[in-house]
C-alpha positions as CSV (number, residue, x, y, z in Angstrom):
1,M,-13.6,3.8,11.0
2,I,-10.6,1.6,10.4
3,G,-11.8,-2.1,9.8
4,I,-9.4,-5.0,10.8
5,F,-10.2,-8.8,10.3
6,D,-8.3,-12.0,11.0
7,S,-8.9,-15.6,11.2
8,G,-8.7,-15.5,15.1
9,L,-6.7,-13.3,17.8
10,G,-3.5,-12.6,15.9
11,G,-4.8,-9.7,14.2
12,L,-5.3,-8.2,17.7
13,T,-1.6,-7.3,17.4
14,V,-2.4,-5.1,14.4
15,V,-5.1,-3.4,16.6
16,R,-2.3,-2.7,19.2
17,S,0.1,-1.3,16.6
18,I,-2.7,1.0,15.1
19,M,-3.7,2.1,18.4
20,K,-0.1,3.2,19.1
21,H,0.9,4.7,15.7
22,L,-2.7,6.1,15.0
23,A,-3.9,7.0,18.3
24,G,-7.8,7.9,18.6
25,Y,-8.9,6.6,15.2
26,D,-12.1,4.4,15.8
27,I,-11.5,0.9,15.0
28,I,-13.6,-2.2,14.4
29,Y,-12.2,-5.7,14.5
30,F,-13.5,-9.0,13.4
31,G,-11.8,-12.2,14.3
32,D,-13.4,-15.3,12.7
33,T,-12.6,-17.6,15.7
34,A,-15.3,-20.3,14.7
35,R,-13.3,-21.0,11.5
36,T,-9.9,-20.6,12.7
37,P,-7.0,-21.4,11.4
38,Y,-6.9,-20.1,7.7
39,G,-3.5,-21.7,7.2
40,T,-5.1,-25.1,6.5
41,K,-8.1,-24.1,4.4
42,S,-8.2,-24.2,0.4
43,R,-7.2,-20.9,-1.4
44,E,-11.0,-21.0,-2.4
45,T,-12.2,-21.1,1.0
46,V,-9.9,-18.4,2.3
47,I,-10.8,-16.0,-0.4
48,R,-14.6,-16.5,0.2
49,Y,-14.0,-16.2,3.9
50,A,-12.1,-12.7,3.4
51,H,-15.1,-11.4,1.2
52,Q,-17.5,-12.2,3.9
53,N,-15.2,-10.6,6.6
54,T,-14.7,-7.6,4.2
55,E,-18.2,-7.0,3.6
56,F,-19.2,-7.4,7.3
57,L,-16.8,-4.5,8.3
58,L,-18.0,-2.3,5.6
59,D,-21.5,-2.7,6.6
60,N,-20.8,-1.9,10.1
61,G,-19.0,1.5,9.2
62,A,-15.4,0.5,8.1
63,N,-14.1,3.2,5.7
64,I,-10.7,1.5,5.2
65,I,-9.8,-2.5,5.5
66,I,-6.8,-4.1,6.8
67,I,-6.3,-7.6,6.2
68,A,-4.6,-8.6,9.3
69,C,-4.2,-12.4,8.6
70,N,-1.2,-13.6,6.5
71,T,-2.9,-16.3,4.8
72,A,-5.8,-14.2,3.5
73,S,-3.5,-11.8,2.5
74,S,-1.5,-14.0,0.6
75,V,-4.3,-15.3,-1.4
76,A,-7.2,-12.9,-1.3
77,T,-5.6,-9.4,-1.6
78,D,-6.1,-9.2,-5.5
79,S,-9.6,-10.3,-5.3
80,I,-10.5,-7.8,-2.5
81,L,-8.8,-5.1,-4.3
82,E,-10.8,-5.8,-7.2
83,K,-14.4,-5.8,-5.8
84,Y,-14.1,-3.1,-3.0
85,N,-13.7,0.7,-3.9
86,V,-12.1,1.7,-0.4
87,P,-8.2,1.8,0.9
88,I,-7.0,-2.0,1.1
89,F,-4.2,-2.8,3.3
90,E,-2.6,-6.1,3.8
91,V,0.3,-7.5,6.0
92,I,2.8,-9.0,3.6
93,S,4.1,-5.9,1.4
94,P,4.8,-3.7,4.4
95,A,6.8,-6.3,6.0
96,V,8.7,-7.2,3.0
97,E,9.6,-3.7,2.4
98,L,10.8,-3.4,6.1
99,S,12.8,-6.5,5.9
100,L,14.6,-5.3,3.0
101,K,15.4,-2.0,4.7
102,M,16.6,-3.6,7.8
103,S,18.6,-6.7,6.2
104,K,22.3,-6.0,5.8
105,K,23.3,-9.2,4.1
106,Y,19.8,-9.9,2.5
107,R,19.7,-13.5,3.8
108,I,15.8,-13.2,5.0
109,G,14.0,-16.2,6.8
110,V,10.2,-16.2,6.8
111,I,8.1,-18.3,9.1
112,G,4.2,-18.5,8.6
113,T,1.3,-21.1,8.0
114,R,1.5,-23.8,5.8
115,A,-0.9,-21.8,3.3
116,T,1.0,-18.6,3.5
117,I,4.4,-20.5,2.9
118,K,3.2,-22.5,0.1
119,S,2.1,-19.5,-1.8
120,G,5.5,-18.3,-2.1
121,I,4.5,-14.6,-1.9
122,Y,7.1,-13.5,0.7
123,E,9.8,-14.8,-1.7
124,K,8.0,-13.3,-5.0
125,K,7.9,-9.9,-3.3
126,I,11.3,-9.9,-2.1
127,K,12.8,-11.2,-5.3
128,D,10.9,-8.5,-7.2
129,Q,12.6,-5.9,-5.0
130,N,16.0,-7.4,-4.8
131,A,16.6,-10.4,-7.1
132,E,20.1,-10.9,-5.0
133,A,18.1,-11.8,-1.9
134,K,18.2,-15.1,-0.3
135,V,15.1,-16.1,1.0
136,Y,14.3,-19.3,3.3
137,S,10.9,-20.0,4.4
138,Y,9.4,-22.4,6.8
139,P,5.8,-23.4,7.9
140,C,5.4,-23.5,11.4
141,P,1.8,-25.2,11.7
142,L,1.9,-25.4,15.6
143,L,2.3,-21.9,16.6
144,V,-1.1,-20.5,15.9
145,P,-3.0,-23.3,17.9
146,L,-0.3,-22.6,20.6
147,V,-1.0,-19.2,20.8
148,E,-4.7,-19.4,20.5
149,E,-4.5,-22.0,23.5
150,G,-2.7,-19.3,25.4
151,W,0.7,-21.4,26.0
152,L,2.8,-18.3,25.3
153,A,5.3,-19.4,27.9
154,K,5.0,-23.0,28.4
155,P,8.2,-25.2,28.1
156,E,6.8,-27.2,25.1
157,T,6.1,-23.9,23.2
158,R,10.0,-23.0,23.7
159,M,10.8,-26.5,22.5
160,I,8.5,-26.2,19.4
161,V,9.7,-22.6,18.4
162,K,13.5,-23.8,19.0
163,K,12.9,-26.9,16.5
164,Y,11.4,-24.9,13.9
165,L,13.9,-22.2,14.0
166,L,16.8,-24.5,13.8
167,P,16.9,-24.9,9.8
168,L,16.7,-21.0,9.6
169,K,19.9,-20.9,12.3
170,T,21.6,-23.0,9.9
171,R,21.1,-21.0,7.1
172,Q,22.6,-17.7,8.8
173,I,19.8,-15.5,8.2
174,D,20.0,-11.9,9.4
175,T,16.5,-11.1,9.4
176,L,13.3,-13.0,10.1
177,I,9.9,-11.8,9.0
178,L,7.0,-13.2,11.3
179,G,4.7,-14.0,8.6
180,C,1.6,-14.5,10.9
181,T,0.1,-12.0,12.9
182,H,-0.1,-14.4,15.7
183,Y,3.7,-14.8,16.0
184,P,4.3,-11.3,17.8
185,L,2.8,-12.7,20.8
186,L,5.7,-15.3,20.7
187,K,8.3,-12.4,19.6
188,K,10.5,-12.8,22.8
189,I,10.7,-16.5,22.7
190,I,11.5,-16.3,18.8
191,Q,14.2,-13.5,19.5
192,Q,15.7,-15.8,22.1
193,K,15.9,-18.9,19.8
194,I,16.9,-17.4,16.6
195,G,19.7,-15.0,18.3
196,K,19.8,-11.3,19.2
197,R,21.9,-10.5,15.9
198,V,18.9,-11.5,13.9
199,T,16.7,-8.7,13.3
200,I,13.0,-9.6,13.8
201,I,10.3,-7.9,11.4
202,D,6.8,-7.9,12.9
203,S,4.3,-7.6,10.4
204,S,1.8,-5.8,12.8
205,I,4.0,-2.8,13.5
206,A,5.2,-2.7,9.6
207,V,1.2,-2.3,8.4
208,A,0.7,0.4,11.3
209,G,3.4,2.2,9.8
210,K,2.5,1.9,6.1
211,V,-1.1,2.9,7.0
212,K,0.2,6.2,8.9
213,E,2.5,6.8,5.8
214,Y,-0.6,6.7,3.5
215,F,-2.3,9.2,5.5
216,E,0.8,11.5,5.7
217,N,1.1,11.3,1.7
218,N,-2.8,11.6,1.1
219,P,-3.7,14.8,2.9
220,G,-7.3,14.7,4.0
221,A,-7.4,11.0,3.4
222,D,-8.2,10.6,7.0
223,K,-11.2,12.8,6.9
224,I,-13.4,9.9,6.2
225,L,-12.4,8.4,9.5
226,T,-13.9,9.2,13.0
227,R,-11.6,9.8,15.9
228,N,-13.6,9.2,19.2
229,G,-11.1,6.4,20.5
230,K,-14.0,3.8,20.2
231,T,-13.1,0.4,19.5
232,R,-15.5,-2.5,19.0
233,F,-14.6,-6.3,18.8
234,F,-16.7,-8.8,17.0
235,V,-16.0,-12.7,16.8
236,S,-17.7,-15.6,15.0
237,D,-17.3,-17.7,18.3
238,V,-16.9,-16.4,22.0
239,T,-14.5,-18.2,23.9
240,E,-13.0,-17.3,27.5
241,Q,-9.6,-17.8,26.1
242,F,-10.0,-15.0,23.4
243,E,-11.0,-12.7,25.8
244,K,-8.2,-13.5,28.3
245,I,-5.4,-13.3,25.4
246,A,-7.1,-10.1,24.1
247,K,-7.0,-8.3,27.7
248,S,-3.1,-9.4,27.7
249,T,-2.6,-8.1,24.1
250,L,-4.1,-4.8,24.5
251,Y,-3.6,-4.0,28.3
252,Q,-7.2,-3.3,28.6
253,N,-10.7,-5.1,29.1
254,V,-12.3,-6.0,25.8
255,Q,-16.2,-6.5,25.4
256,L,-16.5,-9.2,22.9
257,E,-19.7,-9.1,20.5
258,H,-21.0,-12.4,19.0
259,V,-21.8,-12.4,15.3
260,K,-22.3,-15.1,12.6
261,I,-21.2,-14.4,9.3
């Protein structure tokens, strides 16, 4: 079973991509809706939450773990890798690799939570692979609450997105990494405001491709996974809004199971 966790509902975009690129694999998802957002929490707190989430998924049958939260990926991946002896995937490295593959001028923008941007993880990973690349990162702290509230097409959301992206437009970037798995739910608006010439890198698609590549390069690795097309969705706080957005994101009814971590 593929285990996926996020601070809230943004990781559902990863679930959607996994369903598309790895059809039929059983999935267990945990959205930490009671403690969202992670982007405003301390490093120590996010690491503790990430370990608790990982252990929950493993205890409930997960054989591989996808950290679908950029904030947790940026600060907790090394700690998770050290402790758990299962394949671990995070959403940052695949997005970095794809951005460098797609960018022509190597002028790359990154948007994310304050914690993700403050970590400097995207700049470091991009520079490690291409020292000549120019990276411009900006925090967009209001976008996660807007997505969680379901304000996906509100005029206010469009105005805020435009304001956040203006500094990146002036930098004349040619590629933009969505450094938060909530942001693909705003991808249409982001594309409109940043301009059609800028390539958008969706980390949910990038990580699904990386998991698929892992299975292709490791024959037999997927034998530890079940393929019954089953999905289970756990949350630390059940809200009507989560159910609504989950349904619109996955194009199906979603039954949420409440659990305390």
